[in-house]
N, C-alpha and C positions, 0 to 999 in steps of 0.2 A: 444533541447532534442528530440531524436528519439522516445522515449516512448510517448512524448506529441504529436508528429506528427502522429504516427499511431493511437493514441487514437482519435484525431480529425478526421482523415481520416475515421475511422470506423464509427463514428457518422455521418459525412457528407454523406458518401455513403448510409447509411441506410435511409437517407432523400432525396436521389436522387439529392443531391446538391441544394435543393430548399430553404434551411435555412442557412444563414451565421453562421459559427462557429468561434467564437473569442477565441484565446488561448493566454495565457501569460505564458511564460516559464522562470522561475527563477531558475537558477542552480548555485551551488557553491560546487565544489568537496571537499571531505575530511572533511565535517562539522558534528558537533554533533547536535542532535535534539534541545537541549536548545538554541542554537544560533538562531533558527527560531521562538522562543517564545518571547512574550512580557516580558521584564525583570522581572516585579513583579510576573508574573505567574510562573516563574521557581522555585520560592521558595516553591511552594506547593509540589514539588517533591524532595526537599532538595538540589536544585542547586542554584547557585548565579551568573547566567550568565548576561552579559551585553546586550544580545539580539541584537547584532549589525546587524545581518542579517535580523532580524525581522524589526528593525528600518529603515534599508536602502532599503530592497527589498519587504516587505509586507505591512508595515504601510502606505506608500503613496497611495496604491490602495484602502485603506479603506475609503478614502476621497471621498464622493459622487461627482456626481450622478451615478458613475459606479455601476453596479449590477453584482455580481459574482454568478453563478448558482452552482458551485461546485469546488472541488479540487482533484487533484491526487498527491500522495506523494510517492517518491522513495528514501528512505534514511535509514540508520541504520548501515551500515558497520563500520562507525567510532565509534559507540557505542559498538561494539563487544568487549568482554573481558575487558571492563572498569569496575572499582569498582561499577558503577551504572547500570551495565548491567541488573540486575534483577529489575531495576526500570523503564525500558522502557515502560512498560504498563502505568505507571503514567504519564510520559512525553508525550507520544503520545496521551493519553486521554486529557490532558490539552491542547495540541496543537489543537486538533479537537474542543473542547469547545471554546478556545480562538479565533480561526480564525472565526468560525461561529458567535460568539458574535460581533467581530470587524467589520465583513462585514454585520452585521444586517440580517443574513439569518440562523436562528436556525436549519433549516432542510436541509441546503446545502448538496449536495452529497459530500462524502468523500471517495475516493478510494485509496488503497495503493498497492504497489508491494511488495510481500513477498520476502525476500532476496534470492538471487540465491546461488549456490554453488561455493566455491573456497577453495583452500588449506589453512587451518587454523590450528594452533597448537592444538586447543581443539574444535573439531566439536560439542561437547555437548553444549558449550556456544552459538554456532551459531544456534543450534536447539532451545535453550531456547529463544534467541532473536526473532526468528520467531514466537514462541508460544506466546511471549509477544505482538507481533504485532497484532495477532489475538484476544487475550484476550481483548485488548483495544477496538477493534471494537465491541465486544459483548455488550458494554455499550450504543450503539447508533443504531438509525435507519437511513435509506438512506446511508448505508456504504457498502463497498465491497472490496474484496481483489482479486488480480491476482497473482497466484503463478508463480515464475520464477525459482523455484528449479529444474524443469525438463529441463531447457535450460541453464544450466551452461556451462562454457567453461574451464574445467580443473582448472588450478591455477589462471586463469584471474579473477580478482575481478570485471571486467567490461565485462560481457558477451556481445558479439556483436549482439545477436539475440533480438533486441529491439521490433520487430513487434509482438512477442507473448504476452508479458505483456501489451503493448499498446493496442492491438486488444482486449485482454480479458477485460481490463478496459472499453474500448469502448462498448463492448457488455453488460457489467454490467450496465453502465449508460443508455443504450438503454432500458433495462428491468426496472431498478428502477425508472428512472426519466421520461422516455417517454413512458412507458407501451407498449413497442414494443413486441407484441405477437410472433413475428418471432424468438425471442431469448428465448430459454427454458432451455439451458444447459450451461449457462455462468459460473455457479459455478464450481470451481475445486473440484475434489474428496477430501474428508477429512476424517480423522479417526473418527469412531464412537464407536467401541468396539473391544475387542479381547478375544480369548479363547485359553488357553494353552492345547494342546492335549497330548504332550509328551515332552521329553527333546529336541527334534529336530523339532517339528512341532507346529506351531501357526496359528490359523485362525484369520484373521483381517477383520473386517467388515467396509466398507466405506459408507459414505453418499454422495449424489449429484453425483452419478455415471451415465454417459450417457449410451446410449444403447450399445456402444462398448467402451471397455477400454483396451488399449494396454499396456502390461507390458514387459519391456525389461531390460536387465542387463546393468549397467553402468560400 
């Protein structure tokens, strides 16, 4: 995973390569979130998955003495426009709880990549899924997200610019886990409020805006 590589690189560089950084990259394209959940836990969100990817690619690492400090999660495209699209908040919340419990680290860092842009029949559903990703995180501490919506690549569902979300997640873990004071603006600007001035003018207020914010037409 290129995102995993750039994540680890960012953390390693911040420590001047003095601390070994161990990464496990588990990837399987075109999968749904419930496939990565312990089978019994999927029923909490109305699913009945066999959890085959959890059993094969996650569960073996829960057997000690290995210790996991945190997770990064880049998934969701296969859940777009599914009947359970509006249930993604539930499944992602259960996933975070489940993995933290199984790895016996209730405060493990969990960072996600907010889905990028690509040509979909109904962009509203894509926006809803992104929102569900963030709602899930609001239930936890030691979590972060890195937007990738500004680095899409037209109709390509796999944008090639992996360094941006990887670096952003790396900066998030530097701040949250390692208390790195050099990282102060790792959060992406997000919606705070809006005010309609007229039929053509709306003022939108953002939070977590750095000193400079560039706005450009896509």
